[in-house]
N, C-alpha and C positions, 0 to 999 in steps of 0.2 A: 596311325595321322600319317597327311600330306600336307608340303605348304600350296598355297591358293599364290595366286599371284592377279592382282587387280589388273583388267582389261577396261571399264568402264564401269563408273559407278551414276548412273542414267536416275535422275528428278525424276519422277512421271507425272508428279501435285495432288494438292490432299496428301502432304508428307508421304507419299506410297514412292519408292524407288527400286532401283532395277540396276541389280549388276552382274555383273556377268567380271568369269574367274578362270583363268589358265591350272588347270586343272590333272595330272595326269591318270585320274576314276573317274573321270565324267563319263565315258566309252560303257563302263558297269553299271550305274544308273539303271530303275526302270521305275516308271510315271510310277507315283507315290510315295517312293520312301525320301526318307529326309539323310540332314549333313549334320551337325555339330560346330557350327561357329565361335574359332577366339579371337576376338579384336582385336589385343592389344598384347607381346608378351609380360602382360607386366599381373599382379594380384586380381585387377581392381577396372573392371568385373571379374571377379574369383572364377568363374564356370561359364562352359560351352552355350552357345545358346540355341536351339534345337532352328528348321527354316526344310520348312518341305522345296524341295524343287523345283524351279518352276520350267526349264526345260534343259536340255543339250543338245548339240552340235561338237561331236569332234573329240576333241580334248579339252572343250572349253562350258563349265556349268551356269546356269542362270537361277537367282534369288532369289523376288518377289519378298522386300519388305516394308512395312512400316512403322521410321520412327515414332515408338512409343514411350523409350525408358532411356540408357542413359546407354547402355550396351548398344542397339542402335539408332541415338543421336552420333555416338565416336564412330560410329558403321558408316553411316550417313556422309563424312565428313572422310573419308577417308578416299583417294586417287589412285590414278591411273601409276601402277609403277608400283606399289605397296603392297604387303601379307599378306596373309591370315592366314593361322591352321585351320584343317578341317577334318572330319573325321567324321569317317564314311566313305562309302553309302549306304547307310543302314536302315533297317526297317523289312516289313514286306509290305509291299506296295501291291496295288489293284491290280486284280487280273479279269478276266470274264469271259465267266463263265462257259463251259465248253460247249460250241454249235451252234452260240443264243447269235453271237454276228452275225445284220447280215436279217436277222429274225424280228429283233426287243429294237427297242428304242432301246438310245440312251439317256439318262436325266441327269445332268452336274449342276444340283444343289449346291451355291456358297455364301459363305453369308463372310462378309469384308473380305481380309486379307490370306480368309479360307478355301477363298479361288486362284488362289498360288498353284497345286497339286496338276491343274485339270489342260493348263497352258501343254506342258511332262504330255497328259492322256489324250486329247484331241488330235497329240500331234503321230500319238504313236496307232490314231485307228484312221485315218485322214480320207486311206488308201482304201477301207471296207464301203464295204457295202449299207454298215450303222448307220441307219440317221439318224443327232445326235441334236442337243439345244440339252445350253447353258441358261437355267434360270437361276440368276445372283441376285441377291438385294442388301442394299445399301442403307445411308442414312439419306442423302444427299447426294444432290447430278455430281458435284466433288466429289464423291468416291467411285466414284463409276469410270473412269477415266486406266481404272485400270484391266477394260473387259475389250476395247477393239479389236488389238491385234489375234483375239479368233478366229475373229470376220475371216481373217487372212488365210487363218485356215480350215476353212467354212463350215466352221459351227453356227447352227444358232443361236441365237439371244436374242432370253429376256428376262426384262431389270423392272421389281419390285423400290423405287425412295417410301421411303418413313413418310417425307413429308409433298413427296407426289412429283415433286419437281422435275421426274424424268418416268421413263414406266407408271408401270401402273404404281398405286399411291395404297403404301399398309405391306405389310414386310409377306420377304418369299415364300412364309413357308404360304399363305393364302394365293398366290401366282401358284403354287406348283400345287394347291388339289385341282386351280379347271385343269391343268395340266396335265397332270397323272394316272393313268389308262389301265389297266391290266395289260399285262406284259411287256410293258416298261422297264430298263432296270435302274436303277436309282443309285448315284456316286452322291454323296453330299460329307461334308467339309465348310466345318464356322467353328461357333460359339456355343457350346453344350447343352440350351435351351433350346436350340434352333435343332442341332440334329433328333436332338427325344420326339422334339413333333414331327421330323418331316420319317420319323418311325414310327411315330402308330403313325401315321398316315400311311408310310406304310403293309403296314405288317390290316390295317382293315382292310386297304383293295387287293390283299392278299400280293406287289410287287418286293419283287427280289429288289432290297437293301443296304447295299456298305457302305458305309459311314468312316471318315478318319480324322480320331480322332486330339486335341488340341491337349498335351500334359506340357506344367514343367517337368522339367528334364533335368537330372544332374551328372549322369554316366551316360545315354544316350543306349547305350550297349546290356539292360537288364538286371547288376548288377545293386545296384544300391536298394532297391526296390521303390526309387518317391513315384515313381510313374504308373503303379500296383492300381487296374480297375477291377472293381467288379464283376462276376461273370458270371451269367445265371448257372443252377446248379448241374446243367443233364452236361451240357456244354465241353465237351477236355479244356483243363489249365492247371492251376499249380494253386495246392488244397496249401496258403502254409500255418492258420490255424485253426481250430475249432471247425472246423470241419466247412468251411467258409473256400471259394472257389477261385478266383486272383488269378489277373494274366495282363504284363507289363505291357504296356502300352510301347516303348521307345522298339523294343523286342520282340512281342507276337505282335503286335503292329505297326507299325498304331489308321493302317487297316483293318478291319472288324465286320463279318454279316450285323447287323444289327440287331439282330434275335439274340446273337449274343452276350448282350452288354444289358447288365442291369441296372439300366433309367431310372430306379427308382434311387440309388444307387450311382450316380453320376458328381 
């Protein structure tokens, strides 16, 4: 656990915020990892909340979040100079299969605030020969305020909105269906139903798919077992009881090969 000092807490619109924090452990964060954040020194809210790391720059870490409850409401009210407690960096982040950069296209598929970990990933591969595309799904045009920074790091963007107010009308999976081709590598983060659909599409086309799962977490280090994930039996994991195989999203993930996840139990 390390204290982090707020540098900026910027409202982006549509209830999205980007908070920048001075944090000594920022240089250790790998794309796809997360932190557990406590917004106050009191017991309310009691538990830390998990946040994907959006970006790092020297001793600065950035977190993208959306105001959806008490904890994020408090977080949005904090000002430069205020401090928060961060636990991290945590989890296993993204990996690029060896030798694939420059030979395959990387598709980043995101829904809502699931876009958060992909900026760090996009920056980490921007100087490679790997072609990359962000496919983003949102409810309306208002929610697409988070995609603009990706253009600055050379990531191509395609958008689907449910009401058709920007980009293609419909779900992000509909857009992915027309974009995904054999040889691509898919990274996905967002709601569980979206991830299940993406995983099924990737399997049908024989495409490698890695998913970053969202789960409620209490500890972030695999002790409380609150984020247990049922995995398929032929994959390595922890057997808790009755020969069922589980892994912890916080410590064994949050990034998993989509083939490892038992999607019927998600």
